[in-house]
C-alpha positions as CSV (number, residue, x, y, z in Angstrom):
1,M,249.4,18.6,165.5
2,D,245.7,19.1,164.6
3,A,243.0,17.2,166.2
4,L,241.8,14.1,164.3
5,Q,239.1,15.1,161.9
6,L,236.6,12.5,160.6
7,K,235.6,12.5,157.0
8,G,232.0,13.7,156.7
9,I,231.7,15.2,160.2
10,D,230.6,18.5,158.7
11,K,227.8,16.7,156.8
12,L,226.8,14.9,160.0
13,R,226.6,18.2,161.9
14,E,224.4,19.6,159.2
15,K,222.0,16.8,159.7
16,L,222.1,17.0,163.5
17,P,221.9,20.7,164.5
18,D,220.8,19.8,168.0
19,Y,224.2,18.3,168.7
20,P,226.7,21.2,168.4
21,G,230.4,20.9,169.2
22,R,231.4,18.1,171.5
23,K,227.8,17.2,172.3
24,I,227.9,14.9,169.2
25,A,230.1,12.5,171.3
26,I,226.9,11.6,173.2
27,L,225.6,9.7,170.2
28,P,228.1,6.8,170.4
29,L,227.8,6.7,174.2
30,V,224.0,6.3,174.0
31,A,224.5,3.6,171.4
32,A,227.0,1.7,173.6
33,I,224.7,1.9,176.6
34,G,221.7,0.9,174.6
35,G,223.6,-2.1,173.2
36,L,224.7,-3.2,176.7
37,L,221.2,-2.8,178.1
38,G,219.9,-4.8,175.1
39,Y,222.2,-7.7,175.8
40,I,221.3,-7.7,179.5
41,F,217.7,-7.7,178.6
42,L,218.2,-10.7,176.3
43,I,220.1,-12.6,179.0
44,I,217.4,-11.9,181.6
45,L,214.6,-12.8,179.1
46,D,216.4,-16.1,178.3
47,A,217.0,-16.9,182.0
48,I,213.5,-16.2,183.4
49,P,211.8,-19.4,182.1
50,R,214.7,-21.5,183.5
51,V,214.6,-19.9,186.9
52,F,210.8,-20.2,187.2
53,G,210.5,-23.6,185.6
54,D,207.4,-24.5,187.7
55,I,205.3,-21.8,185.9
56,A,203.8,-23.6,182.9
57,F,203.3,-20.4,180.8
58,L,206.9,-19.5,181.0
59,V,208.0,-23.0,180.0
60,T,205.6,-22.9,177.1
61,I,206.9,-19.6,175.7
62,E,210.6,-20.4,176.3
63,P,211.3,-21.3,172.7
64,F,210.0,-18.0,171.5
65,T,211.7,-15.7,174.0
66,P,214.9,-15.2,172.0
67,I,212.9,-14.2,168.9
68,V,210.6,-11.9,170.8
69,G,213.5,-10.3,172.6
70,S,215.4,-9.7,169.4
71,I,212.3,-8.1,167.8
72,L,211.8,-5.9,170.8
73,I,215.4,-4.7,170.7
74,A,215.3,-4.1,166.9
75,V,212.1,-2.0,167.4
76,L,213.7,0.0,170.2
77,A,216.9,0.5,168.2
78,L,214.9,1.8,165.2
79,W,212.9,4.1,167.6
80,M,216.2,5.5,169.0
81,I,217.5,6.2,165.5
82,W,214.3,7.8,164.5
83,G,214.4,10.0,167.6
84,V,218.0,11.2,166.7
85,W,217.2,12.1,163.1
86,N,213.8,13.7,163.9
87,K,214.9,15.7,167.0
């Protein structure tokens, strides 16, 4: 039985010459680790103002931390995608 072949894998390998053979499996791994770290970052960013409630600045910015965290993660994700396609 032949190994499972994905449709379009040859086209993807044309676009990513720096990832020959099985090295292309690194891409989903990097994406999964990046997603996990992103969620951990959002949880920490959400918890910091509650843990340090006596710091007025953190209490003031607490409503904006989810928005700022999401924007930071979106920018980092786009930067990672740009890095893969321009490597």
